[in-house]
C-alpha positions in Angstrom: 5.1 19.2 -25.4 2.0 21.1 -26.4 1.6 24.6 -25.2 -1.5 23.7 -23.3 0.3 20.9 -21.4 3.1 23.3 -20.7 0.7 25.9 -19.2 -1.0 23.2 -17.1 2.3 21.9 -15.8 3.5 25.4 -15.0 0.3 26.0 -12.9 0.7 22.6 -11.2 -2.6 21.5 -12.6 -1.4 18.1 -14.1 -2.9 15.5 -11.8 -0.3 13.8 -9.6 2.5 16.3 -10.2 3.7 19.2 -8.1 6.7 21.5 -8.3 8.3 22.2 -4.9 10.5 25.4 -5.0 14.0 25.6 -3.7 15.9 23.6 -6.2 18.5 26.3 -7.0 20.1 26.2 -10.4 20.4 22.4 -10.9 20.9 22.8 -14.7 23.5 25.1 -16.1 24.4 25.9 -19.7 28.1 26.5 -20.2 27.7 29.2 -22.9 31.3 29.1 -23.8 30.8 25.5 -25.0 27.3 25.9 -26.4 27.1 26.0 -30.2 23.3 26.7 -30.4 22.5 23.4 -32.0 19.2 23.2 -30.2 19.5 19.5 -29.2 18.6 20.3 -25.6 15.6 22.3 -26.7 14.3 19.4 -28.9 15.0 16.8 -26.1 13.4 18.7 -23.2 9.8 17.5 -22.4 9.4 20.4 -20.1 10.1 23.2 -22.6 12.7 24.5 -20.2 15.2 25.9 -22.7 15.3 28.7 -25.3 17.8 30.1 -27.7 19.0 33.5 -26.9 21.9 35.2 -28.8 22.6 31.9 -30.5 23.1 30.0 -27.2 20.8 27.7 -25.2 19.5 29.3 -22.0 17.3 28.1 -19.2 13.8 29.5 -19.6 12.3 27.8 -16.5 13.0 25.1 -14.0 9.4 24.8 -13.0 8.4 22.3 -15.7 11.6 20.2 -15.6 11.0 16.5 -15.4 14.5 16.0 -14.0 15.2 13.3 -16.7 18.6 14.6 -17.7 17.8 14.3 -21.5 19.3 17.8 -22.1 22.6 16.7 -20.6 22.6 13.4 -22.4 22.0 14.8 -25.9 24.3 17.8 -25.8 27.1 17.0 -28.3 29.4 19.7 -26.8 29.0 18.8 -23.1 27.7 22.3 -22.5 25.0 21.2 -20.1 25.8 20.6 -16.4 23.0 18.6 -14.8 22.7 17.7 -11.2 19.7 16.5 -9.2 17.9 19.1 -7.1 18.3 18.8 -3.4 15.9 16.3 -1.8 12.4 17.4 -1.2 12.5 20.0 -4.0 11.7 20.0 -7.7 9.2 17.7 -9.4 7.2 15.5 -7.1 5.1 12.8 -8.7 2.3 11.0 -7.0 2.5 8.1 -9.3 5.4 6.6 -11.2 
């Protein structure tokens, strides 16, 4: 995702998308299993992850597409992903 798209998404300026707060921590990185391979970082369209101290960490939930790609690509099963509670998270007008 380009930096400009990321900034627009974070400000809720992308047409047809809105972030509704109150999700809680619906993605968790189990740092004891994370090897720092960066697969989740590369797979995440929302730019939600960063490496810190050699481990993946959640940077933000606010641009998460809730696609689960981070969970799917993690070779160490270090990502716990669950859907946010209903009525919170990404809301898309179309699609």
